[in-house]
N, C-alpha and C positions, 0 to 999 in steps of 0.2 A: 706898254712903252711906245709914244707916238713914232712912227716914220718919219726917218731924215727929212731935209727940203730938198728937193728935185733936182734944183737947177746947180744946187753943192753936190750932193750927192752923185751929179754928171759929169760935176767937173773929176771927183774923184775918182770916179772908175775909168776914164778917157786918162788920167797921169797911169794909173795901173798896167792900163791894154797899151799901154805904149811903152811897156817892157818887149812885147813882139817886135816890133820894128826895131828897136835896140839887137833885139839878138841876131833878126836877122843881120843889120848892119854890119856884124859880127863876121858871122859868116860870110860875108861875102868878101870880106878881109882876104879868105883864104884867096883866094880867086883872082887878086887887083894882081897885076902884074908887075909890081912895086917890092912886090913881097919877095924876097931872095928866098925864102923856105916856104915851099905853103904844107906842106907835110908841120913843118915845124910849127907852123903859125896855127894849120889848125888845131894840133894839141894843148895849144896854150891856149885856143878862144874856146875849145868844146865844154871843156864842165863848165867853162862861165856862164855859155850861152845853156843849157841843160838846166842851170841855175835858174838862170832867168825864166828860163820855158815852163817849168816847173811849180818856180814861186807865182807866177803870176798866172796861172792855170787856177794854183789853186787859191789867188787872194780872188784871181775876178767873179771863183765862180762861188766862194759863200762872201764876196759883199754881196755879189745879185741878190744872195739868199737874205741880206739883210734887208737890204734896196724893198725887197717887195714885201719881206712878213714884218719888217720892224722887229725882230727880235735878235736880240743881243747874239754873239756866237757865245756858246757857253767853252770852261777853262780847257778839255783840250784844243780845241782850233783856236783861242787864243794862245795858245800855247805854238800849237803850230805855225801860226803866220808869225809871230815870235822867231821860232825857231827860222824859217825859210828868211825871213827879212832879214837875219844875222848873217845866214847863212851868205847872202848877196854882197850884203856889205864887204863881209872878208875877202871873197872871194875877189870884190874889185877894188879893196883894199891893196892886198897880195899883188893886182897888176899895177899897182902905184906904185909899190915898191920895187918892182921889177923892171919900170917905166928905162931906168936908165940899162939894163944888162939888152932890152930889147929892142932897142932905139929902130933898130934895121924893120922892124916889124909897124905896117901901117893900124893893125887892127890893134896898137897903145893907144894913138888918139880918139878911137872911139871907144874904148874902156875907159879912159879917164871922161869922155864927155857922158856914158853911163851913170859915172860914178857919181858926175855934178847933178843929172837929173835924177840919180838914185839920194841925192842927201834934200833932194828938195821934193821929193817924191815918200823921204820919211817926215818929212816936216810935216804931209800934208796927215800924217800917220793921229795928229794931233785933233786935227778933223773927226777921224774915226775917236780917237778918246773923247770929242766930246758928244758925236753921236753915242758911242755907247758902244763902238764897233771892237773896240780894244781899250787895255788898259791902259791907264797910267806911265804904272811901274814897269810893263812889259816895254812901252814907248820906250820909258829912258834907256833902259837895259840893251834894245838895239843899236843907239851909239854909246857914246862915251869922252870923256875928256875935250876935247878941242871940237872934234866933228861936235859934237852934242851941243856946246855952242855956240858952233855956224848955222847948224840947222833951226837952233832957235833966233837967230837975226836974221835969217832968210823968212822964217814964216814970222817975225813979228811977234818974237814972246809967246805966238799964241799954241796949248797944247802939249809941246812939251818943253 
């Protein structure tokens, strides 16, 4: 298998590691003076931050390996990629659903931003598929319904 185009790979890798910045933004909301209950805010954002960081660690490591070797991840690795992407998606979607109940938390605005970034990121999974890093079937399972259509329109219909 040929190694993927370096400029596209670099763009994709930068998109992956942006999740570290977003996780940090969530952590910072706990200390925001506008947050009425920092303990409740921490309890709200902590599982999301943990998911973002662990998934970003795994994705960046596997993608770096893929770029260096040109060798597609095996079945179990692709399954882990799918599982991590889906867990992040579900956690962020739950935050969106809880937005009305948690308007007093500044972190919700960041979470909404993360969900939007995640949709953009998932559209990049289309390039993973094109490069052989991820399978189309697994990409399709990460998102469903209207969210899938939104990701396709953001990516111009490529891959997903």
